[in-house]
N, C-alpha and C positions, 0 to 999 in steps of 0.2 A: 527314407530319411524324413524327419519331421520338418515343418516350416521353421526356418531360422530367422532371427532378426538381422538379416544381412541383405544387402542390395540385390535386387532381382533384375536380370537382363531380359528385355523383351526382344525377340528376334524371330524372323522366319527361318525355316530350315535351310534356305538357299541364299541368304543375304550376307553371310560372313563366310565366304567361300561357296562351294557348290552344293554342299550337302551336310548332313548331321555330323559326319566324321570331321569335316572341316570346322564346323562350329565348335566341336569339342576341342580340337587342336588350337583354335584361336583363343579359347578361354584359358587353356593351360599355358600356352607359349607367350601370348601377347597381353592378356588381360590380368591373369594372376588372381590374387585374393581380393581384387576390387569387386568381384561378383560372387555371391553365395547361392543364388537361385536363378532359374531360367524359366521364363514363360515362352514355351515353344508355340508360336502362332500356328494355326491349323496345318498339320503335316499329313493329313489323310488324303486319299484320292478325292478330288473335288472337281466340280465343273464350272466354277466361277468365283468371283469376289476374292481372289487370292487365297483360296482355301476355305472361305466361309460358306461354301455351298457343298458340304461334305456328302460324298456318295457312299462311303463305306468306312465306318469307324473301326472295323476289325483289322485294317491293314494300314501300314505306313506307305505313302506314295513311294514307289520304287525309285523315283528320281532322287529322293532324299536319303534313302537307306532302308533300314528295317527296324523291327522292335528291339533288336540287340543294341543298335546304336542309341536308341532312346533310353533304354535301360542302363547303358554305360554312363550316360550323362547323369542319370538318377542316382548313381553310386557316389557321385561327387558333389551334386548340387540338388537342392530341393526343386521340384518341378511343378509347373502349372500347365494344364492342357485346357483347350477350349471345348465346350460342349454347346452346340447350337440348339438349345432346347425349343426354340420357336419354329425351326424349319429344317428341311433336308433336301437334297438334290433330286431333280427329276430323273437322274440316272440311278438312283438308289433302287435296291431290290423292292422296297415297299411301293414306290411309285410305279415301277415297271410291271410288277405283279398286278397292281390295281388296274392299270391301264389295259392289261391283257385280259383279266378275268372279271373286271367290273364287280358286280355284287356277289360274285362267287369267290372273290379274293379274300384271303385271310386279313388283308390290309384295308378292307372296305371302310373301316372306321378310323384308320390311321390319320387321315387328313380331314380338314374341316371343309365339308361339302357345303358350299355357299347357299344353294337353294334349300337344302335340308335344314341348315342352321336357321334360316329366316322363316321357314315354314312352321317351326315350333313357336315362333313369336306371334303367328296369326296370319290372316289373309292379307295379300297386297303389301307384304313386307319383303325387302326393305323399301322404305320410302326414300326420297331424296334427302329428307331430314336425317334419316338413319345413317345414310352414307356420309353426309356432311359432318355428322357427330364423330365419326371414327378419326382417331389420331393417325393420320396417314403419312406415308413416305412417298406418295404418288399424287398426281393431280386427278385421279379417278378412283373408282371403287377398287379396293385391294383384292382383285380377283384375277384368275387365269383359267382359260378354258382348257379342259382336257377332252380329247377325242379318244374314246375307248375302241378297242379292236373290233367290237361289235357294231361300230359305226355311230353310236350315240354320243352325246356330249353333255357336259355339265360344267360348272365352275368350281374351282377350289380357291380357298383363301390364300392370298399371295401378297404378303406385306412388302417384301424387299424385291430383289432382282428376279428375273424370269426363271432362274435355276433354283430358287429358294422357296419351296412350297411349304406352307405352314402345317404344323403337326397339331392334332387334337390331343392335348395333354390330358384330357379327361378319359380318353378311351382306354380300355384294358390292354389293347395291343400296344399302344404307345407307352403306357406305364411299364409294360414288360420290357420294351425296347430301351427306355430310359434307365431302368434298373440294371439290365445286363451290360449296357454300354458304360455306365459309370463304374460298375464293378471291374470291368475289363481295363478301364483307364488306370484305376488304382493298382491293379495287378501289374501293369507295365510301368509303374513308377510315379504316377501323379499324386502329389501331396495336396494339391489345390486344384479345384475345378472352377474355371471362369465360365459362368453362365451367360453366354452371349445373347443379347436382345431378349432377355427373360421378361422384361416389362410388357412385351407384346404377346406373350404366350397365352394369356387368359383372355378369351373373347366372351362377352356377355351382352345380351340385348339391352338397349337403352343406356349404354355406357360408351365412353370413347375408346374402349378396348386397349387402354394403355394403363398399366399398373392398377388393375382393377382390384379394389379392396372390398371385402376381406379375402377374396379368393386367391389373390396372388400369394398370400401368406401360407395358404394350404399347399400350393405348388412348391414353394420354397421349403416348407417343412417336410414334404415328401422326399425331396432331394436330400435334405439334411439327414433324414432317418436312414437313407441308404448309405450315406458316406460316413456318418459318425462312428458306427462300429468298425469301419475300415481305417479310422484315424486320419481321415481326409477332410478338408474344409472347402467351403464354397466362397467364391468371390462374385457376387452378382454384379453384372455390368450394366450401368445405366447412365446416360448423358442427360441430365435434367437439373433443375433447380436443386441446390444443395440440401434443401429440406427433405427430399425424398431419400437420398443416401443416408441422411441422419436417421430416418425411420428404420431403414434396413439395419443400420448399425445398432440402434436401440434394441433390435430383436436378436442381437448377439452375433451378427454376421460380419465378416470383413467387408469393407467397402473401398471404393476408389476415392481419392481426392482429386476430382476433376476441376475443382474450383481454383486450385493453386496455380495452374498455368497462366490464366488470364490475370489473376491477381498479382502474380509476380511480374508479368509484363507491364501492367499498369505501374507498379512500384518502380521499375527500372526506367520506364519512359518518363514518368513524372518526377521521379526523385523523392516522392512522398511515401512514408512508411506506415501511415496510420491504418490503412485498410489491410495491409499484410499483417500487421500486428493484431488487428481485430480477428482476422481469420485464424491465425495461429492459436489464439486463445480459445477459439470455438472448436477447433478440430479434434476429432477423437483419436485415440492412440491405436485402436484396432482398425487400421486402414493401410492401404498401399498408396503412397504419394506418386504423382506423375507430373512431369512437365510436357512430355511428348509420348505419343503412342503411334500405332500404325494408322490411326485416323487423323483428322484435323485437330486444330487447337479449339477446344470448346469455348463458346461464348456464354450460352444460357446458364451454364453451371455456376458462374460467378455472380449471377444477378442477385441483388440485395446484399451481397457482400460489397460489391461495387455498385454505385448508383448507375442509373441509365446513362447519365452524362459521362461518367467515368468509363463505362463499357464502350460507349461511342468513341470517346477519346482514345482509349487503348486500341480499339479496332482501327481507327484512322491512322494512329501512329504506327501501327504494325505495317500498314501499306506504305507509309512514308519512310520509316526507319529500316524496315525489313529489306533484306537484299534479294532482289528479283522476286518480290511478292506482288502479285497483281490480283485485283478483285475478280477478274475473269477466271482465275484458276480455281476459285471456290464457287463457281456458278454452274448452271446446267450445261454450258458449253464444254465443260470438262467433267461431265457426269458426276457432279457433286451430289451426294445423297442427302446432305444435311445443310440447310442454309444457315444453321447456327454454329458451323465449324469453319475455320479458316485454314486453308492448306498451305503449310510452310514447315520447314524444319525449325526447331526452336533456336538453333544457332543463327540461322538466317533471319528469323523474326527479330533478333537482337542486332541485326546489321552486321553479322559475322564479327562481332566485337568480343575479343577474348576476355577482357576484364568483366564486361557485363554478363557474359555467358557463365564464367566461373562463379560469379556471385549468385547467379540464379540457381546454380546447383548447390551452393552453400546454403541458400535459403531452403532448398528442398531437403537437404540432409538434416537440418535442424528442425524441420516441421515434424509434428507428431506422426508416427507411423513408420512403415518400412519403405525405403525408396525403390521405385521401379524406374529403370533407365532404358529407354528405347535404343536399339543398336546404332541408329544414325546419331542420336544424341550422345551416346557414349564416345563416339569418334568425332564429336563436334562437326557433323556433316553439313555442308551447304545444300541449298536447294538444287535438285537434279532436274534442270530444265530440259535436258535432252531426253530423259526418260518420260517426263511429263508430256512433251510434244509428240514423241513417237507413239504414245499410247492414248493421248487425249483423256487421261484419267487424272483428275486433280490431285488425288491423294498420293499418286506416284511421285510427286515432287519430293516426298519424304520417304521414299522406299528404294533408295539406291542399292544396287547390287555390288557389294565390295568383293574384290578378289583377295586372296591371301596376301598378295604383294601390297595391295593398297592398305590393308589393315596394318601390316608391319611398318609402313611408312607413316600412317596417321598417328599411331600411338607414340611416335617420337615428337610430335608437335607439343610445345609447352602446355597449351591449354588442355590437351588430352592427358598428357602425363600428370598434370596437377589434378585433374578430375579423378584419375585412377588412384592417385595418392590419397585424395580426399575420401573416396569410397572405401579404400582399404582401412583407413583409420576409423571411419564410421562403423565398419563392420565389427571391429574389435573393441571399440570403446564401450565400457559398461555404463557410461553416462546416458546412453540412449535406450536404456531399459524401458520396455513398453509399459511396465508397471510403475515407472518413475513419474517425474513431474516436469512441467515446462512453465517458465515464467517469461513474460515479454514486456519490455519497456521501450518507450520512444522518447529519449531525452530531448530530441529536437524533431522538427518536421521531416528531416531527411535521414535521421539516424534510427537504428534499432539495436536493442540488446536482447538476445535470446539465450536463456540459460536452460540447459537440459541436465537433469540430475537423476541418479538411480534411486530405486525405492528406499534403500537404506541411508541415502544421503551421504554416501562415502565417496562418490565420484561425481564430478561436475565439469561440464563443458560449456564455455561461454563464447558466443558469437557477438562481436561488436562490428557493426557495418554502417556505411554511409551510402545510401542508394543513389544520391546525386553524383558523388565522386567515384562510385563503383569500387570502393575500398573496403577492406574487412580485415579482421584479425580473429583467429580462433585460439582460445586458451583452454587447456584441459588440466585441471588440478594444479594450476599455477604455471604451467609450462606452455609456451607458444607452440602450437601445432602447425599452423599455416597462416599466411597473410597474403594480401593482394600483392605485396612486394615480391613474392615467390614467382609470380608470372613474369615480371619484368626482368628477373635475374636469370631466367632460363635462356 
């Protein structure tokens, strides 16, 4: 199935019920036509980071089901899989074979061998200045020692967690692995491949080893050359200043709108619509919009769309207005990997306020691109403090495990029912043609009017909203589709 201009659900295989069969059943019985695509977060055998330390891409984790369950979803929904181009688990065949056979291993060039990498740069490298230059996720050099079965040791590049060992994307053996894995993913139903942490994949001496140009474009092009004949697309994942996704979009790739979440929060906290209007006018059509994902709410992504003072204001308001949101949940005390993300569900970030939350989703629907809805957000989920405290993982505040019974109860809540109604309408409305147009006006400081029109100008959807009062009306071709009054009438 090709990518469709319909909302995509983001979910783990065991978050809407126990497994993939349950996810499929939830979609058919409880969600209906509100969702047209599914981003299945990593469902392969993994040794950490909730699937993002894959050990074997050839299999579905048996706890979730098998390839038949994945393919069954693909018959009804367009699908996105994750490919961690930067790293792989220590339990992978590649790592284990290398550990056992050292330089006699066929995988001896699969990983980035720290000492060998720097030896090519000259004697006495790396210096402390070299290490300081690296864009790191740790407070030390991004390395991990490997002890081979022959008793010798060396260091491997290790950007993220202990289980996630970096791959040398330049090596022939890694290129072969990338190609066969991507081809296999498409064979099993993937229409879109999310390249996780791709900006870290290229390492080069005398750079910060993050989004290294022009080499990063060579890596992306190699992936595109594999997928294009298979009619599959790439969605490079990067949390950074919006100018970097713009570069990627300018090269013809789908991108994420990670600036929208914080910009929308600022709009609803302050009641001012000017910055949201500015961003909607700038946004590309070939993108997937988000308000929430399996990670935290990004801060740096909105920089220069919002001023530093506005970002600070929105961040502080999040802790004041947000329900059960504390700064410590986004700190090292709760294993937060990124100081530029705040851990909270989007519903709780808005104080569990139904009116504010539904309006945030209306803004998302009218933004350029295709909406992605995280499963907790689809059910307007509150912060899961019990899961957070039991695991001491900050991001688990937004990773509740729903039972089938919980889902059936949650979809009856007015805010969820109206969100599903909104998405179902958006999926079928021709006004949201990605080849069409968007116009944005701000009649007053607190109001915004967004008009979406198809390429031929025959269909038009107009949103009129007041961010201060959290009210809105949607009109399509002269007929009222939905308004904030619907929430109070349920």
